[in-house]
Steps between C-alpha positions, in 0.01 A plus 500: 500500500140532385315822589241480778165682440228587745182665362233641734176683445264709712160542344210635705136528405300820463776703335765426752863422442586294181871468486790256470855457640751277338838417655778333294834381652754418236832414664608827677238715321152586649229644260177621626217588259167648636198688378137471399397157387506494115757777476878445439573666831811661637828303562787549740822304512742445779841314518636308810823356597370140465185294426433458866468872569285541181259225617470648853423842355236331274347317798477820700316678214264203446418478871402867500258450215352182637432690831312769301273238336685397183471129404675283239319508174536395119594800296244580234212319681351834606411767249586875507241722665382814317630839620256751642395772267295813588151422365417723194160657556508795266220678316504783247511856642187720439718812527661698215834375380821620659764668279728204437815604319634160424429140578723185490307170507713238667285210401339385829386662828764697684573602850855632505575871421803708566561865379786737565660798314663265237268197427152346542461121565224246496510148618227246398375154599697344227832605672579767242642835625506776242692812531380813301641854463269796590490564130319151468776295356565148606872484618525163682326189600562236773347159512460355847384131558150595629250776555614829633324620800671840545810711416645710788804726546747516781745795449691407185373138487187370315322177592219295363296249713411193308239221535790240521571629836817692417578872490718596211750788488451700173789735560741325264499387145317174593260422781649308788343343808543744796267321755356163517179513688390194704305253278203509725445876442273583211603853425229761460713812517849607621680820579862559606688770694884497538529130430218380737224342305139501610273230347134462538326172395175325407433385852509840661854460624775755491879444541823711522800346322859618519761543240608125532147352461472442873174573681500792742149388589162374362158594620140401421261789481146516624379483142542279197703586175717813497545705194687785680835504653709825527833531666682797644793563736287419804217257411339246274143609427264220393161526345261204526133407501452662838681819453868630546736370759847653569810305630843588627718398214771365743291296740160453340337646810161643402499885516126554419204372303229678335170360344453650154300225314669257275819640352562442127816724456706737699720805440728709735651841528765590764251548785177353355340177382220457251290189473278420212203294625220281388267745681542753208733718687871606518575527878775736604688427827789648674791274546412509874163329419302818529200535269512798272250508212321291247473530127170355363477321179193333321642141502758278678847656481762286318787755525607840625794739484580864589693787352791601708406566871139402436398826330276287264371151565417264220297181504405232247181287555379168370273664242785631285493852645771724640444789744684799631439663843666808657654461840181608677314196357303690238463302180643703202419256224407148387577354153510161332827334401389335179719215570371313814533563871823627654658228713795731579581864433775764550509869446797678359544851354129574431449164342302208663634160389272188551526133429166338446299172479560479127872525546544858376751757631323831434626846540234754592554884460393616849547876438196711571459614139505141369246381759267788437517416126427146571203579712358693200565202273834603341782258533835442320537219244652213689847371385502125522861391569648192345794285618562251220870594452609437865634166621420415860789429730442198727605463855848357520725306742804528264767772540783630284848369601787746472864520610611716788655742246168527310323565832665846516448692806163339612431381837600125572254281683542152637239220541546291810299235704372572847267273696394320188428826314689679224585849583693789330752746651724774364866419471617830355672734734309791659192300604359324797604143421268348765187648328297279269415624151157481350571301188288294246434147620526296171857586432655442851763228502718429809868633441409691193601863471312776318552848393231771505500856396386616848378408848289720715451496870132451606365819669432284816854381497641156560509362134586621141289471188669402167421760222558480124632215283634189664790293348674200636877496527682211322 
């Protein structure tokens, strides 16, 4: 029996949707491939009792897409659209140079930064994520399929949002797809809290997505673009060209909206939001929407961050300068980076880490003594870090296969099909067997069993999250 293929596309003008949907019925197997036109896309597979049931399921899927505006097309006739990038408008700082301790040049402009007590990470527009120690040694590299928009942490998990529309889990030895965002969402930024993903996009939209890639809600802001999204236990906070809007994470109901000028970056502390704006200010808001104070810079603010609890507020402008303010709004200092404008930044343990328009990850000594010396013209000799000996690990959909004996005392999971989707549950004793498990998308296969070192209950309850290395049972 020959396979039956239906190929559909939806391509809208003026930057609208540009995506495909392919349905293949091969005997009792149904394969669906979807994504942005010109990309390989994501693939799901389902099995049915007979060909008639497979064809009926395919017809239902095709009908749903046709009703949404998809139409039959010739694959390859339309080309791939370019992905939105933040415009680089950067000039040299006129201030004295900051005390940069070390600098790693990633090779192209970079947005993603993550710093904790163990490592520093930078992700650039070539899709390369480099991990360095605090002693400025390159220890690991990942290679993702497209540009890295941001790197965010959620408890023990670490994720990277990528221009291919996927969010990758970086917590294991190899990157694996944790979330597949809808093809019509051109990611600008993302954040995550307890498995719920917040995504802002080029059109000024914002969405909340649960642990199984299913939309909790989608909203269109009053503005365009959206470089800020920050998630917490109660809300998704969205910064766009008109200001900051806060939504209930469960329902998407608007909690409040505040005009701040166009937001280019956002930061949060427990009770506070910070919006870096094109109006040359960092605007501080309470998480109830109440205005607090403003921190005035000399140019449009590309990025901002704070020390713990907002004792100090840092900003990076589009003229290659970085600033520090105290919590009352008083400017303490302004210094040049020497390596471009800071697209993103993070403060940790008296160091300010920035990733810049020239692709550098730079570590700035933010101690008072180092800053005072820099203001008088004395700075340390910069250590330029090299990474020639590290081989980048690519994203993977393969998994090691082991026997049950080799799996040891790990937790056993099972992949099963429900409603045309592949889901995962725990089969080991002592767990809620009806709960789903957040598990990488590319290695799911109906009927397969896996062993993981640990599963952890989400703080909100109702599902588990796989943690550690994943192996498939033979």
